[in-house]
N, CA, C and O atoms as a printed pandas DataFrame, in Angstrom:
     atom_number atom_name residue_name chain_id  residue_number  x_coord  y_coord  z_coord
0              1         N          UNK        A               1  142.280  110.078   87.539
1              2        CA          UNK        A               1  143.527  110.845   87.261
2              3         C          UNK        A               1  144.050  111.265   88.579
3              4         O          UNK        A               1  143.310  111.745   89.438
4              5         N          UNK        A               2  145.393  111.077   88.756
5              6        CA          UNK        A               2  146.053  111.470   89.941
6              7         C          UNK        A               2  147.335  112.181   89.647
7              8         O          UNK        A               2  147.933  111.947   88.597
8              9         N          UNK        A               3  147.798  113.058   90.546
9             10        CA          UNK        A               3  149.066  113.773   90.322
10            11         C          UNK        A               3  149.964  113.644   91.549
11            12         O          UNK        A               3  149.475  113.552   92.675
12            13         N          UNK        A               4  151.244  113.639   91.333
13            14        CA          UNK        A               4  152.216  113.733   92.502
14            15         C          UNK        A               4  152.775  115.068   92.454
15            16         O          UNK        A               4  153.193  115.549   91.400
16            17         N          UNK        A               5  152.796  115.707   93.606
17            18        CA          UNK        A               5  153.416  117.033   93.760
18            19         C          UNK        A               5  154.655  116.854   94.590
19            20         O          UNK        A               5  154.621  116.262   95.669
20            21         N          UNK        A               6  155.740  117.363   94.085
21            22        CA          UNK        A               6  157.027  117.265   94.694
22            23         C          UNK        A               6  157.521  118.650   95.131
23            24         O          UNK        A               6  157.582  119.547   94.290
24            25         N          UNK        A               7  157.883  118.872   96.427
25            26        CA          UNK        A               7  158.298  120.134   96.872
26            27         C          UNK        A               7  159.802  120.125   97.272
27            28         O          UNK        A               7  160.264  119.181   97.912
28            29         N          UNK        A               8  160.505  121.108   96.918
29            30        CA          UNK        A               8  161.920  121.228   97.305
30            31         C          UNK        A               8  162.185  122.560   97.872
31            32         O          UNK        A               8  161.226  123.252   98.215
32            33         N          UNK        A               9  163.407  122.992   98.007
33            34        CA          UNK        A               9  163.776  124.342   98.490
34            35         C          UNK        A               9  163.577  125.351   97.416
35            36         O          UNK        A               9  164.448  125.511   96.561
36            37         N          UNK        A              10  162.461  126.048   97.415
37            38        CA          UNK        A              10  162.215  127.102   96.387
38            39         C          UNK        A              10  161.610  126.548   95.103
39            40         O          UNK        A              10  161.592  127.297   94.126
40            41         N          UNK        A              11  161.132  125.368   95.003
41            42        CA          UNK        A              11  160.485  124.873   93.794
42            43         C          UNK        A              11  159.392  123.839   94.095
43            44         O          UNK        A              11  159.364  123.212   95.154
44            45         N          UNK        A              12  158.545  123.701   93.168
45            46        CA          UNK        A              12  157.458  122.686   93.256
46            47         C          UNK        A              12  157.231  122.140   91.873
47            48         O          UNK        A              12  157.242  122.882   90.891
48            49         N          UNK        A              13  157.028  120.865   91.795
49            50        CA          UNK        A              13  156.720  120.221   90.477
50            51         C          UNK        A              13  155.477  119.388   90.595
51            52         O          UNK        A              13  155.164  118.871   91.668
52            53         N          UNK        A              14  154.753  119.254   89.481
53            54        CA          UNK        A              14  153.531  118.372   89.491
54            55         C          UNK        A              14  153.696  117.468   88.256
55            56         O          UNK        A              14  154.122  117.888   87.180
56            57         N          UNK        A              15  153.331  116.203   88.490
57            58        CA          UNK        A              15  153.353  115.197   87.429
58            59         C          UNK        A              15  152.194  114.351   87.444
59            60         O          UNK        A              15  151.794  113.926   88.527
60            61         N          UNK        A              16  151.580  114.040   86.333
61            62        CA          UNK        A              16  150.460  113.113   86.325
62            63         C          UNK        A              16  150.923  111.722   86.478
63            64         O          UNK        A              16  151.839  111.290   85.780
64            65         N          UNK        A              17  150.303  110.980   87.398
65            66        CA          UNK        A              17  150.681  109.583   87.647
66            67         C          UNK        A              17  150.133  108.677   86.516
67            68         O          UNK        A              17  148.995  108.848   86.077
68            69         N          UNK        A              18  150.922  107.758   86.076
69            70        CA          UNK        A              18  150.509  106.885   85.022
70            71         C          UNK        A              18  149.322  106.021   85.546
71            72         O          UNK        A              18  149.294  105.706   86.736
72            73         N          UNK        A              19  148.361  105.639   84.703
73            74        CA          UNK        A              19  147.212  104.795   85.119
74            75         C          UNK        A              19  147.671  103.591   85.865
75            76         O          UNK        A              19  148.604  102.903   85.451
76            77         N          UNK        A              20  147.017  103.330   86.967
77            78        CA          UNK        A              20  147.353  102.178   87.802
78            79         C          UNK        A              20  148.598  102.388   88.644
79            80         O          UNK        A              20  149.012  101.455   89.333
80            81         N          UNK        A              21  149.208  103.541   88.630
81            82        CA          UNK        A              21  150.462  103.696   89.352
82            83         C          UNK        A              21  150.387  104.424   90.728
83            84         O          UNK        A              21  151.405  104.624   91.390
84            85         N          UNK        A              22  149.131  104.818   91.139
85            86        CA          UNK        A              22  149.005  105.558   92.309
86            87         C          UNK        A              22  149.586  104.828   93.590
87            88         O          UNK        A              22  150.270  105.437   94.412
88            89         N          UNK        A              23  149.293  103.576   93.699
89            90        CA          UNK        A              23  149.793  102.780   94.900
90            91         C          UNK        A              23  151.264  102.810   94.966
91            92         O          UNK        A              23  151.821  103.101   96.025
92            93         N          UNK        A              24  151.965  102.513   93.840
93            94        CA          UNK        A              24  153.384  102.556   93.787
94            95         C          UNK        A              24  153.967  103.891   94.047
95            96         O          UNK        A              24  155.003  103.963   94.708
96            97         N          UNK        A              25  153.395  104.950   93.586
97            98        CA          UNK        A              25  153.901  106.308   93.829
98            99         C          UNK        A              25  153.692  106.639   95.331
99           100         O          UNK        A              25  154.574  107.209   95.972
100          101         N          UNK        A              26  152.543  106.282   95.864
101          102        CA          UNK        A              26  152.322  106.491   97.277
102          103         C          UNK        A              26  153.378  105.859   98.147
103          104         O          UNK        A              26  153.840  106.448   99.124
104          105         N          UNK        A              27  153.762  104.621   97.768
105          106        CA          UNK        A              27  154.769  103.918   98.457
106          107         C          UNK        A              27  156.146  104.604   98.323
107          108         O          UNK        A              27  156.875  104.766   99.302
108          109         N          UNK        A              28  156.475  105.000   97.075
109          110        CA          UNK        A              28  157.807  105.704   96.889
110          111         C          UNK        A              28  157.917  106.981   97.630
111          112         O          UNK        A              28  159.010  107.297   98.099
112          113         N          UNK        A              29  156.850  107.767   97.781
113          114        CA          UNK        A              29  157.073  109.067   98.434
114          115         C          UNK        A              29  157.365  108.928   99.931
115          116         O          UNK        A              29  157.647  109.923  100.600
116          117         N          UNK        A              30  157.303  107.740  100.443
117          118        CA          UNK        A              30  157.726  107.473  101.783
118          119         C          UNK        A              30  159.221  107.604  101.947
119          120         O          UNK        A              30  159.725  107.563  103.069
120          121         N          UNK        A              31  159.925  107.758  100.875
121          122        CA          UNK        A              31  161.386  107.868  100.896
122          123         C          UNK        A              31  161.884  109.302  100.976
123          124         O          UNK        A              31  163.090  109.547  100.951
124          125         N          UNK        A              32  160.954  110.255  101.074
125          126        CA          UNK        A              32  161.300  111.676  101.113
126          127         C          UNK        A              32  162.297  111.942  102.161
127          128         O          UNK        A              32  162.167  111.514  103.308
128          129         N          UNK        A              33  163.341  112.684  101.746
129          130        CA          UNK        A              33  164.450  113.117  102.655
130          131         C          UNK        A              33  165.542  112.092  102.795
131          132         O          UNK        A              33  166.598  112.418  103.337
132          133         N          UNK        A              34  165.355  110.881  102.344
133          134        CA          UNK        A              34  166.336  109.855  102.507
134          135         C          UNK        A              34  167.352  109.924  101.316
135          136         O          UNK        A              34  167.083  110.526  100.276
136          137         N          UNK        A              35  168.524  109.277  101.530
137          138        CA          UNK        A              35  169.561  109.303  100.533
138          139         C          UNK        A              35  169.300  108.089   99.603
139          140         O          UNK        A              35  170.114  107.166   99.564
140          141         N          UNK        A              36  168.173  108.082   98.854
141          142        CA          UNK        A              36  167.753  107.047   98.027
142          143         C          UNK        A              36  167.322  107.706   96.718
143          144         O          UNK        A              36  167.050  108.902   96.619
144          145         N          UNK        A              37  167.283  106.784   95.686
145          146        CA          UNK        A              37  166.698  107.210   94.343
146          147         C          UNK        A              37  165.446  106.426   94.166
147          148         O          UNK        A              37  165.374  105.255   94.541
148          149         N          UNK        A              38  164.418  107.079   93.577
149          150        CA          UNK        A              38  163.188  106.326   93.347
150          151         C          UNK        A              38  162.816  106.474   91.882
151          152         O          UNK        A              38  163.384  107.276   91.141
152          153         N          UNK        A              39  161.805  105.639   91.486
153          154        CA          UNK        A              39  161.228  105.732   90.103
154          155         C          UNK        A              39  159.746  105.896   90.292
155          156         O          UNK        A              39  159.092  105.187   91.056
156          157         N          UNK        A              40  159.257  106.845   89.574
157          158        CA          UNK        A              40  157.809  107.184   89.580
158          159         C          UNK        A              40  157.235  106.986   88.144
159          160         O          UNK        A              40  157.738  107.556   87.176
160          161         N          UNK        A              41  156.198  106.182   88.050
161          162        CA          UNK        A              41  155.521  106.026   86.730
162          163         C          UNK        A              41  154.624  107.167   86.471
163          164         O          UNK        A              41  153.594  107.295   87.132
164          165         N          UNK        A              42  154.954  108.006   85.545
165          166        CA          UNK        A              42  154.224  109.260   85.227
166          167         C          UNK        A              42  153.881  109.286   83.726
167          168         O          UNK        A              42  154.281  108.421   82.948
168          169         N          UNK        A              43  153.115  110.335   83.368
169          170        CA          UNK        A              43  152.804  110.598   81.998
170          171         C          UNK        A              43  153.642  111.830   81.598
171          172         O          UNK        A              43  153.638  112.870   82.257
172          173         N          UNK        A              44  154.380  111.635   80.441
173          174        CA          UNK        A              44  155.167  112.777   79.932
174          175         C          UNK        A              44  154.221  113.859   79.493
175          176         O          UNK        A              44  153.327  113.568   78.699
176          177         N          UNK        A              45  154.349  115.112   79.957
177          178        CA          UNK        A              45  153.431  116.173   79.582
178          179         C          UNK        A              45  153.521  116.505   78.162
179          180         O          UNK        A              45  152.528  116.949   77.586
180          181         N          UNK        A              46  154.694  116.316   77.513
181          182        CA          UNK        A              46  154.786  116.719   76.122
182          183         C          UNK        A              46  154.175  115.704   75.124
183          184         O          UNK        A              46  153.547  116.082   74.135
184          185         N          UNK        A              47  154.381  114.428   75.416
185          186        CA          UNK        A              47  153.919  113.452   74.403
186          187         C          UNK        A              47  152.632  112.690   74.910
187          188         O          UNK        A              47  151.944  112.041   74.122
188          189         N          UNK        A              48  152.329  112.792   76.259
189          190        CA          UNK        A              48  151.141  112.087   76.770
190          191         C          UNK        A              48  151.412  110.636   76.962
191          192         O          UNK        A              48  150.502  109.861   77.256
192          193         N          UNK        A              49  152.724  110.228   76.792
193          194        CA          UNK        A              49  153.041  108.773   76.926
194          195         C          UNK        A              49  153.600  108.446   78.298
195          196         O          UNK        A              49  154.242  109.285   78.931
196          197         N          UNK        A              50  153.367  107.283   78.735
197          198        CA          UNK        A              50  153.924  106.848   80.047
198          199         C          UNK        A              50  155.447  106.911   79.971
199          200         O          UNK        A              50  156.042  106.687   78.917
200          201         N          UNK        A              51  156.063  107.220   81.111
201          202        CA          UNK        A              51  157.519  107.223   81.197
202          203         C          UNK        A              51  157.881  107.096   82.713
203          204         O          UNK        A              51  157.010  107.003   83.578
204          205         N          UNK        A              52  159.133  107.097   82.965
205          206        CA          UNK        A              52  159.620  106.948   84.360
206          207         C          UNK        A              52  160.352  108.272   84.761
207          208         O          UNK        A              52  161.212  108.762   84.030
208          209         N          UNK        A              53  159.990  108.812   85.914
209          210        CA          UNK        A              53  160.695  109.937   86.514
210          211         C          UNK        A              53  161.576  109.408   87.568
211          212         O          UNK        A              53  161.146  108.700   88.479
212          213         N          UNK        A              54  162.844  109.763   87.441
213          214        CA          UNK        A              54  163.856  109.405   88.502
214          215         C          UNK        A              54  163.881  110.545   89.506
215          216         O          UNK        A              54  163.937  111.720   89.142
216          217         N          UNK        A              55  163.835  110.155   90.831
217          218        CA          UNK        A              55  163.752  111.149   91.888
218          219         C          UNK        A              55  164.899  110.900   92.909
219          220         O          UNK        A              55  165.100  109.781   93.379
220          221         N          UNK        A              56  165.642  111.995   93.230
221          222        CA          UNK        A              56  166.663  111.861   94.277
222          223         C          UNK        A              56  165.989  112.385   95.554
223          224         O          UNK        A              56  165.899  113.591   95.784
224          225         N          UNK        A              57  165.523  111.443   96.366
225          226        CA          UNK        A              57  164.637  111.746   97.529
226          227         C          UNK        A              57  165.290  112.706   98.487
227          228         O          UNK        A              57  164.571  113.442   99.163
228          229         N          UNK        A              58  166.573  112.753   98.592
229          230        CA          UNK        A              58  167.210  113.652   99.580
230          231         C          UNK        A              58  166.983  115.110   99.170
231          232         O          UNK        A              58  167.139  115.989  100.018
232          233         N          UNK        A              59  166.632  115.408   97.952
233          234        CA          UNK        A              59  166.355  116.794   97.502
234          235         C          UNK        A              59  164.877  117.139   97.593
235          236         O          UNK        A              59  164.475  118.258   97.272
236          237         N          UNK        A              60  164.115  116.237   98.005
237          238        CA          UNK        A              60  162.634  116.491   98.116
238          239         C          UNK        A              60  162.322  116.772   99.598
239          240         O          UNK        A              60  162.653  115.963  100.465
240          241         N          UNK        A              61  161.709  117.879   99.874
241          242        CA          UNK        A              61  161.312  118.246  101.187
242          243         C          UNK        A              61  160.026  117.670  101.575
243          244         O          UNK        A              61  159.832  117.350  102.747
244          245         N          UNK        A              62  159.035  117.499  100.574
245          246        CA          UNK        A              62  157.701  117.003  100.851
246          247         C          UNK        A              62  157.113  116.538   99.541
247          248         O          UNK        A              62  157.460  117.034   98.469
248          249         N          UNK        A              63  156.204  115.564   99.648
249          250        CA          UNK        A              63  155.564  115.038   98.476
250          251         C          UNK        A              63  154.072  114.643   98.807
251          252         O          UNK        A              63  153.760  114.243   99.929
252          253         N          UNK        A              64  153.260  114.762   97.883
253          254        CA          UNK        A              64  151.820  114.336   98.077
254          255         C          UNK        A              64  151.230  113.846   96.770
255          256         O          UNK        A              64  151.578  114.308   95.684
256          257         N          UNK        A              65  150.291  112.862   96.921
257          258        CA          UNK        A              65  149.599  112.356   95.782
258          259         C          UNK        A              65  148.182  112.953   95.902
259          260         O          UNK        A              65  147.535  112.809   96.939
260          261         N          UNK        A              66  147.707  113.622   94.841
261          262        CA          UNK        A              66  146.338  114.168   94.852
262          263         C          UNK        A              66  145.525  113.396   93.856
263          264         O          UNK        A              66  145.969  113.115   92.742
264          265         N          UNK        A              67  144.295  113.047   94.281
265          266        CA          UNK        A              67  143.340  112.372   93.354
266          267         C          UNK        A              67  143.557  110.867   93.438
267          268         O          UNK        A              67  144.264  110.346   94.301
268          269         N          UNK        A              68  142.911  110.209   92.498
269          270        CA          UNK        A              68  143.015  108.763   92.415
270          271         C          UNK        A              68  142.764  108.408   90.959
271          272         O          UNK        A              68  142.407  109.255   90.139
272          273         N          UNK        A              69  142.973  107.053   90.646
273          274        CA          UNK        A              69  142.716  106.537   89.290
274          275         C          UNK        A              69  141.179  106.569   89.012
275          276         O          UNK        A              69  140.766  106.413   87.863
276          277         N          UNK        A              70  140.387  106.759   89.998
277          278        CA          UNK        A              70  138.934  106.711   89.870
278          279         C          UNK        A              70  138.255  107.918   89.260
279          280         O          UNK        A              70  137.144  107.809   88.741
280          281         N          UNK        A              71  138.908  109.071   89.317
281          282        CA          UNK        A              71  138.275  110.259   88.741
282          283         C          UNK        A              71  139.180  111.443   88.686
283          284         O          UNK        A              71  140.330  111.382   89.124
284          285         N          UNK        A              72  138.669  112.529   88.148
285          286        CA          UNK        A              72  139.506  113.700   87.899
286          287         C          UNK        A              72  139.723  114.535   89.207
287          288         O          UNK        A              72  138.927  114.477   90.144
288          289         N          UNK        A              73  140.776  115.264   89.214
289          290        CA          UNK        A              73  141.146  116.190   90.291
290          291         C          UNK        A              73  140.962  117.597   89.680
291          292         O          UNK        A              73  141.857  118.117   89.012
292          293         N          UNK        A              74  139.780  118.199   89.926
293          294        CA          UNK        A              74  139.422  119.465   89.176
294          295         C          UNK        A              74  140.495  120.580   89.379
295          296         O          UNK        A              74  140.934  121.203   88.412
296          297         N          UNK        A              75  140.896  120.810   90.617
297          298        CA          UNK        A              75  141.819  121.991   90.779
298          299         C          UNK        A              75  143.157  121.747   90.171
299          300         O          UNK        A              75  143.821  122.735   89.857
300          301         N          UNK        A              76  143.647  120.523   89.962
301          302        CA          UNK        A              76  144.941  120.277   89.361
302          303         C          UNK        A              76  144.831  119.906   87.947
303          304         O          UNK        A              76  145.662  120.341   87.151
304          305         N          UNK        A              77  143.855  119.120   87.558
305          306        CA          UNK        A              77  143.621  118.640   86.179
306          307         C          UNK        A              77  143.419  119.766   85.192
307          308         O          UNK        A              77  143.856  119.690   84.044
308          309         N          UNK        A              78  142.758  120.800   85.644
309          310        CA          UNK        A              78  142.441  121.939   84.822
310          311         C          UNK        A              78  143.664  122.725   84.450
311          312         O          UNK        A              78  143.579  123.530   83.522
312          313         N          UNK        A              79  144.784  122.563   85.089
313          314        CA          UNK        A              79  146.063  123.287   84.856
314          315         C          UNK        A              79  146.692  122.883   83.554
315          316         O          UNK        A              79  147.382  123.691   82.933
316          317         N          UNK        A              80  146.477  121.638   83.109
317          318        CA          UNK        A              80  147.149  121.202   81.843
318          319         C          UNK        A              80  148.236  120.320   82.117
319          320         O          UNK        A              80  148.083  119.321   82.819
320          321         N          UNK        A              81  149.443  120.669   81.547
321          322        CA          UNK        A              81  150.672  119.798   81.552
322          323         C          UNK        A              81  151.272  119.734   82.903
323          324         O          UNK        A              81  150.979  120.572   83.756
324          325         N          UNK        A              82  152.147  118.718   83.137
325          326        CA          UNK        A              82  152.934  118.523   84.311
326          327         C          UNK        A              82  154.175  119.439   84.325
327          328         O          UNK        A              82  154.332  120.366   83.530
328          329         N          UNK        A              83  155.023  119.106   85.279
329          330        CA          UNK        A              83  156.255  119.866   85.375
330          331         C          UNK        A              83  156.200  120.831   86.532
331          332         O          UNK        A              83  155.819  120.492   87.652
332          333         N          UNK        A              84  156.618  122.115   86.200
333          334        CA          UNK        A              84  156.622  123.141   87.297
334          335         C          UNK        A              84  155.179  123.536   87.614
335          336         O          UNK        A              84  154.420  123.860   86.701
336          337         N          UNK        A              85  154.805  123.517   88.833
337          338        CA          UNK        A              85  153.443  123.837   89.324
338          339         C          UNK        A              85  153.433  125.306   89.630
339          340         O          UNK        A              85  154.320  125.812   90.317
340          341         N          UNK        A              86  152.441  125.992   89.127
341          342        CA          UNK        A              86  152.333  127.427   89.369
342          343         C          UNK        A              86  151.135  127.746   90.213
343          344         O          UNK        A              86  150.887  128.912   90.517
């Protein structure tokens, strides 16, 4: 299980990466700060179903992928659903 954390001016979001999508998400976060739009394969926290998150990279100050498809990320996975990270 892996998560992508997105940081902006005064906000942070966390989304679970869809299975098998870690490499693609890692490639996408290289667009941080650029005037581009990206697509991240994530799991919808409400339904648990795979979906696509559209990201305006110019509004993202920093991004990181935590964990891998190989195992759980204890400190993040225990939080529950995605979205706003507390």
